[in-house]
C-alpha positions in Angstrom: 8.3 13.2 -25.8 10.2 16.5 -26.0 10.9 18.2 -22.6 9.8 21.8 -22.5 11.2 24.9 -20.8 9.5 25.4 -17.4 7.4 28.2 -18.4 5.9 26.5 -21.4 5.4 23.3 -19.1 3.5 25.4 -16.7 1.4 26.9 -19.4 0.8 23.5 -20.9 -0.1 22.0 -17.3 -2.6 25.1 -16.5 -4.2 24.7 -20.0 -4.7 21.1 -19.3 -6.2 21.7 -16.0 -8.4 23.9 -17.5 -9.6 21.7 -20.1 -10.4 19.1 -17.3 -12.4 21.6 -15.3 -14.4 22.3 -18.3 -14.9 18.5 -18.9 -15.9 17.9 -15.3 -18.4 20.9 -15.6 -20.2 19.5 -18.7 -20.2 16.2 -17.1 -22.1 17.4 -14.0 -24.2 20.3 -15.2 -25.2 18.6 -18.6 -24.8 15.1 -18.2 -25.8 14.5 -14.3 -22.4 13.0 -13.5 -19.9 13.7 -11.0 -17.8 16.9 -10.6 -14.9 14.4 -9.9 -14.9 12.7 -13.2 -14.4 13.9 -16.8 -16.8 13.2 -19.8 -14.2 11.1 -21.2 -13.6 8.7 -18.2 -17.2 8.5 -17.7 -17.5 7.5 -21.4 -14.8 4.8 -20.9 -16.5 3.6 -17.6 -20.2 3.7 -18.7 -19.1 2.2 -22.2 -20.7 4.7 -24.2 -19.9 3.6 -27.6 -20.8 6.5 -29.7 -19.5 8.9 -27.3 -16.2 7.1 -27.0 -15.9 7.0 -31.0 -16.4 10.8 -31.1 -14.2 11.9 -28.1 -11.4 9.5 -29.6 -11.8 10.9 -33.1 -11.3 14.6 -31.5 -8.0 13.5 -29.8 -6.8 10.9 -32.6 -5.0 13.7 -34.7 -2.7 14.4 -31.5 -1.4 10.6 -31.4 -3.9 9.6 -28.5 -5.3 6.1 -29.5 -7.7 5.6 -26.8 -8.4 9.0 -25.3 -11.2 7.8 -22.9 -9.3 4.8 -21.5 -6.2 7.1 -20.9 -8.5 9.6 -19.0 -9.8 6.8 -17.0 -6.2 5.4 -16.3 -5.2 9.0 -15.4 -7.9 9.8 -12.9 -7.4 6.5 -11.4 -3.6 7.2 -10.7 -4.5 10.4 -9.5 -7.1 8.9 -6.9 -4.2 6.3 -5.8 -1.6 9.0 -5.4 -4.1 11.0 -3.2 -5.0 8.0 -1.0 -1.2 7.1 -0.7 -0.3 10.7 0.4 -3.2 11.0 2.9 -1.8 7.4 4.4 1.5 8.9 4.5 0.1 12.2 6.4 -1.7 9.8 8.8 1.3 7.5 9.7 3.5 10.6 10.2 1.1 12.5 12.7 0.7 9.4 14.9 2.4 9.4 18.1 
C-alpha cells in the first residue's frame, strides 16, 4: 500500500470515519440495529446473503474481496484495543 502524505492521510481517515458514521446511522435508524455496528459488519454477523453480495459488490472495484468480513474484523479489533487501553488505565491507576 502506498504511503500518503500526512494531510492526505488525515483527509482519508476523516472520510472513512464519516462513512462509518453514516453506516452506523443507517443500521440504527432504518434497520433497527445498534449505533455501535456498521451495516457491513451486521450483514456479516447475521449472515444476510443478499446484503453481503450487494455490499461486497460495491467494494469489489476497490480490491476488497469480502468487505463485510473485513468490517467485522475491524470492529472486533477496535473493541479489543479499547478494552486493552482501559485495562492498562486501571492497572496504572491502582495504588
